[in-house]
C-alpha positions, 0 to 999 in steps of 0.5 A: 534519467535526465536531471532537470533540478539543480543538485543543491535543491534536490539535496535540500529537499532530501534533507528536509524529508525525513524518510520515517516521517514521509513513509509513516503518512502512508504506512503504519510503522512500529519501532523495532530496535534502531529502525522501524517496520511495517506492512509493505505497501508494494505487495500483499503481506500479513507480517511486516517485512518492510524495514526503514533505517532512520540513520541511513534514510533508506527502506528495504522490503525483505519480502518483495525486495523493493528498496531505495530512499525517500524519492524512490518511495514515491516513484514506486508508490505513485508511479511518479518520475524522479522529477515528480517525486522531488516536486511532491516532497518539495511541496510537502516541505514548502521548498520553492522549486525553480520556475522551469521545473514547474513548467516541465512538470506541467508539460509532463502532466498535460501529456498524461491525466492532468486534464482529467484531474484539473477538470474534476477539481474545477467542476467540484469548485463550480458545483460547490459555488453554485450550492453555497452562493447562487440562487439556483442552489437554494432548493439544494441548500434547503434540502441539505439543511433539513437533512442536518448538513451544517455549513462546516460539513458542506465545506469540509467535504466540498459538497455541491449542486449540479443545476437541472441543465443539459449544458451547465458543466459541459459548456463551462468546461468547453469554454475553458478549453477542455476536450469534450472527448477527454471529459466524456472519457472520464465521465464528467459529460456524456455524448448524445447518440443522435449528433454526438454533442456533449451533455451534462451527466449530472443534473439537479443533483447534490454533488459529492466529490470523490478523491483518491488516496492522495486527495486528487478529485477523480469522480463524483457521486450525485444524489438526485433531488425530487423524482430524479432517477436513479436516486444515486448516480456515480461516475463510471470508472476511468483512467483516474478512477478505480472504485476497487482501490478508492475509499471515500474520505480516506485522505481526510480521515487518514491522520485520525485513523493513524492516530486512533489506530482505527477506522470507522467504515460506513456504507456511503458518503452521506453516512461519513459526513453525518458521522463527521458532524457527530465528531467521528472524524476517522470515518470512510466508506467503500463505494458500494457495499462490497469491500475489496482486498485492495481497500482492506489493505489500504486500511491495514497499512494505517490501522490495526482495527476497524469498526463496521457501521453499516445499515441495521437492515438485513442487507447491511448485516450481510454486507457486515459479515461478508466485508468483515471476512475480507478485513480480517483476512487483511489482518484487521481486528473487527468490531461492529457498531450497535445500530438498531434495525431499520436505521442507517447512521444518518437516520439515527443521528437526525432522530436521536442526535449526535451524542446518543449516536456516539454513546449508544452506537459507536462506543457501545459496539459489539465484538465480532463474536457477539455480532455472530451470535445475532447474525447466525440466528437470522432466518433460523427457527431455533425451536426446530432441532436441526436449526439449533444444531446448525446454529451451534455448529456455526458458532463453535466453528467461529469460537474455535478460531479465537486465540484467547482461552478465556474468551473461548470459554465465555462463549461456550458458557453462553451457548451452554446456558442458552440451550441448556447444554453441558459445557463439557460436551461443548468443550469436547466438540470445540477441542475436536474442531480446533484439532482439525483446524490445527491439522489443516493449518499444520499442513498449510504451514508445512507446505509453506515451509517446504516452499520457503526451504526450496526457495532458500535452497535456490538462493543459497549463496556461495562463498564468492557471492557472500564476499561480494555482498559484504564487500559492496556493503562496506564500500557504501560506507567507506570511500577508502574501501571502495578505492582499494577494491577498485584498484585490486578488483576493478570490474572483476565481480562474478555477479552482474548485479554486484558488478553494476553496483560497484561501477555506480560506487566507483563513479559516485566517489569519483564525482567527489561525493561522501559515503551516504546511502540515501544519496547514492541510491538516488543516483541509481535509476535501474530498479533492480540494481537500486533494490539490491543496493538498498538491501545491502545498505541495511546490513549491520556491519562492524564499525571498523573492519580490519584489513585482514577481513577486507583482504580475505573478501578480495582474495575470495573474489580473485580466487573465484575469477581464477577458478573460472579461468581454470575451468575454461582452460581445462576445457581447452586442454581436453579439446587439444588432447582430443585433437592430438595437439600435444604441444598446445595441451602442454602450453595450457598445462603450464598456464594451469600450473601458474594458476594453481600456484596463484590459488595456493593449490599444489598441482598434481 
């Protein structure tokens, strides 16, 4: 990869970008020993296998194998080039880069999606200006004022207004040099079927910018004024906008979500903004009522808990049930806001005020089981015996999944009291259900163990591979060890991946660098080689390795090379015998004798 930034500036950026601080902005981390662990952002998992070493300034996932330093983290997370990752971290640390780097960066982005991002950002500013400053935006301002929107909320979420015009935005963007084909592709404008001319898709609408997780403008939601249809019009998906991986307001709420270890999930952007006015600053929304696995994982990487605050009507409760399942599957603990039937959060706040919303809806939340007691009753006539039985069975199935015996017993007593049943009978049925669930789980665990054992069996390391791995790990922390290995082994590693890392280490030290894993990893451009090197850099090594231990590792590798040569010579000798070339066979036998002696074997 071509280096366009001076090494001293790269080093300054790296030194000012602590890997724990940077990654903690994207992954919820927990202290474990000398390091930190969290859920890997690069693959789906419920148990943390993503490990960070603050001392070494490297990360490695023991699940998927991803690893590297602070620059490679952004390269993998956001698909950035090395130069782009340096620039992003330089901005974060307020380190000024040379002008020519910014020029190159601009050129690179212009070749990809920069025009899409720039146009959306410009449109957001334009719409916001029209709403806040212009006479044209006065009806929209009045509408928002009646809905309880404060100026602070309008500014925080950059709410705007698209005038009732067919060419307000399209004409503005065209004059700024944006390609109308690009603007149609990303959903800012449409094309007339009659003559192909561009027109504004959003007209006479309150505009809500939508950002990606990094805070870049990627789309809009427009709420129609008057009789505009549809009532809500959203940008279609594009190369920069994917609804399934986008959560409204996520980049604004993420710091508070991480601090409180909880996200509050709403149905739409109006509810998020209304809740923000009430002091709920960890609120986000999925773009539509359906939650996706990717969105759930985004939340899980930043919090352990989520509070669902959907509309109190039937559709809202159905969405609560469905989405809670997805969130819990991602490892989140779920509770449900106590919103009365017939209200959405915005309605409730406007009618009863923000203080009551916080105290009676948010703080007076229901546990997941308390919600289910009400939810499973919906649409059932519990005066009918078969409906009661089905209701009780549904709740017992849910109760069986609760780990805490006290909580399980509490719900059993609640069921028994409501339907005048024996607690012992319910407990017996619960025991049967839990036994069946455990058998099913046991079967799944056994299958998983067998798969893992099979996987590990395939990965069983030979003494030679273990020696090469240990030797490489020591080389990463000692220039003297690396020089000794280069002199005695050179490129004679048996495994290509370790041979490649060794070659990188020889070159790294030859350039005068000192042992520093994060800096070394930065210079490896092949992802597989870098991931393996990152894994080896995380190894716990003895501080002062003895000469004998190093000599043993080196001898194992040398022996492996000689054994390989022995096998090849044996094949050649047998071929010579088959061809009745006894002289050649004897010469090969002498070579084998010498090799056996070097291996300290007695030739028989």
